[in-house]
N, C-alpha and C positions, 0 to 999 in steps of 0.2 A: 292220244295224248303222247307227247314226246317226253321221254325221261332225260335227265341230265346225262351228257355224254359219259361222265365218269361212272354212271350206274352200270354201263355195259362194259366197263374196262376189262379186256381179256387178260390183262397183266396184274389184276388185283392180287395182292399177296395173301389173301385170306386162306385159300385152300392149302397151299404148301406150308404156310406158317402154322395153320391150325394143326396139320399133321405133324409138323416138326415139334410143336409144343408137347403133344402127346408123347412122341418118341423121346424127347428130352426128359420129360418127367418120368417116363417108365424106366429110363436109364439112371435116374437120380440126379440129373444135371439141372438142378433148380436155378442156378445162376444164369445159365444159358437160356433156359425156358423163360425166365423173367425178362431177359433182353428181348426175346422174340415177342413176348406179350406187350412190352413197352413200345416196340416198333409197330406192332399191329394197332395198338391203341392210338398212336400218333397218326397213323394212316386214316383211321376212322374219324378222328377229330377233324382232320383236314377235309375229308370227304363230306362230313356233315356241314361244314362251312360252305361248301359248294352246293350241297343238296338243298338245304333250306335257307331262306333269306330273312324271314320275319323273326322277331324276338321270341314269340311264342313257339315257332317251329324250331328255333335253335335251342330253346329251353327243353323242349320235348326230346329232341335228338340227343342233347347232352345227358339227359336223365337216362336214356336207353344205353348210351355208351358207358356211363358211370356204373349202371347196374351190372352189365355183363363183364366189364373189366374188373370190377370189385370181386365178382365171383371167381374169375380166373386168378386173381392175386391171392384170394383165400385158399384156393386149391394148392397153391405153392407151399402152404404150411401143413398140408395133409399128406399122409402116406398115399402114394399112387396105387390105384387098383383098376380093374377093368370097368367097373361101374363109373368111376370118375372119368375114364377115357371117353365113354359115351356122352357124359355130361359136357366134357370139353368139346367134343365134335359137334354137339348140338348148338353150342353158343353162336357159331357163325350164322346158322339158319335163323335162330331166334332173333339175333341182333339185326340181320338184314330185313327180316319180316317186320319188325317193329319200326325200323327206320323207314321202310317203304310206307307203312301206315302213317307215320308222322308226315311224310312227304305228301301223301294223298290228302290228308287233313289240311295241310297248308295250302294246297292248290284248290281246295274247295270241292274235291271229288268225294261224294258220299261213299264211305267204305267202313267196313267193320273188321277189326283184327280178331280172327278166330283161330286161336292156337290149336294145332293138330291134337295135342294131348287131351283136349276137351271133347273130341269126337272120334278119335281113332283108338283102336285096340292093337295089341301085339300078340303074336302067337308064341308057341313054346320055343321057337328059334329066335325070338325077339325081333321078328320082322312084322311089318304091317299086316294085320289080319283084316283084309278088305271086307269079307262077308260079315264079320262081327262088328264092324264100325257103324256108328250111328248115322 
């Protein structure tokens, strides 16, 4: 199955912007972080319009983007800490996985969204604990 060309975009702003959001928040630069969040949200909304074409697919993709960017905007009102940093970094992976699932559903491919948190464990260093995972 061929994925939309934009799915493979090597110039996606996700990683650099994701890292800069965390850095900006850790430095207390909430206005700049908000600008980065808004820019990334705009990118994802455009991407979703290219990714899914049906009304149901667009509604599903919009709900995913709404959920994750609402979370990022809520974080702007909370004092930054290392636990929040990890939550921020996880948003890109969670968002991409859910959008991929919406795309698969729209194209009729049978797929199940299986969040890693439901079957993986972490060790004392907060790294994946492969032997302990289900």
